[in-house]
N, C-alpha and C positions, 0 to 999 in steps of 0.2 A: 693197529700196525703204524711202525715208524715210517717217517716220509722218506727215510734214507731205504729200507727195503721194499717198498712202493715204488720208488724211482728204479731201483735194480730190476723190479720185476716188469716194469713197463718198458725200460730198457733191453731187457733179454727178448720181451715179446716183440718189440719193434725189430732188433736184429733178426730175430727168425723168422719174421715175414719178411725182410730184404733178402734174407736167405732164399728163401723158398722162392720167391719171386725172380731172383737171380738164375736158379737152377731151374726154373720150368722154363724161363725164356731161351736159358744156354740151350737146354736140352732139346726145344721144339725147335728152335732154327737152326741147330745143326744138323748137317746128313750123317751124323756117324752110326755106321752099321752096329754098334753095342747097344744102341737102345733102340731096340725094334717094340713098336704098338702090341699091344693083343690083338691077336686074329679076329677076335669074337668084341664088336664094337660096344655094347655096355659091361664086359667084365673088368672087371677092378683087379689087377696083377702089381703083386710087391715085386722090384727090381730088387734083387738079391747082392749084385755087382755094386751097383749104386749106392745102396744103403750100408754094404760093409766098408767102402772108400770114405765114405763120411764120418761114418763111426770111429775109424780109425785114427782122425785128427784128436791130438793131444788134448783138446777145449773140448770137445764134443761130447757129453755124459751118452746121448743116444741120437738116433736117427731112423727115419723110415723114408722110403721114397716110393711111389705108387704110380702105376700107368693106367691110365682109362681112355683108349682111343687116341686122341692128340692132345690131351690135358695130360699133366704130368703135376704130382702133389709131394711134397717133401716137408717133413715134419723134423726140424733139428732141435736138441735141446743143449744148451750149453752149460758146461760147470758153472757153478755159483760165482767163483771169482776170475772170470773170462773178462778182460777188459773189452772196450767198444774198438779198442786198435787191433785186438789179438782178433774180433769177431768180424772185422773187416779184411783181414789174413786169411781166415778162413774162408769166407765167401767168396774170395777173389780164387783162391787154390779151388774151390768147387767148380767155380765157372770156369775154368781154364781146362777141366776135366770133361 
């Protein structure tokens, strides 16, 4: 593996983690009625609306958002040609919603 490809992978992973953590804190802290935890405490539920919103971003290849009680887990995969600045814009857009 070339060092450039390795660096891109590392940056993509770091950006994904930042986005995941940001979304998790945003959803947990907000009192928005659109995001309701599952009624069964240990049941994992896919949040379709949030998943669709994130996937609609131009530079996002795929995404999934799951809820379990008071925990939110998001997996966001960015397209290969996404720059760090574009990823930060996507992150800030997701934190606003």
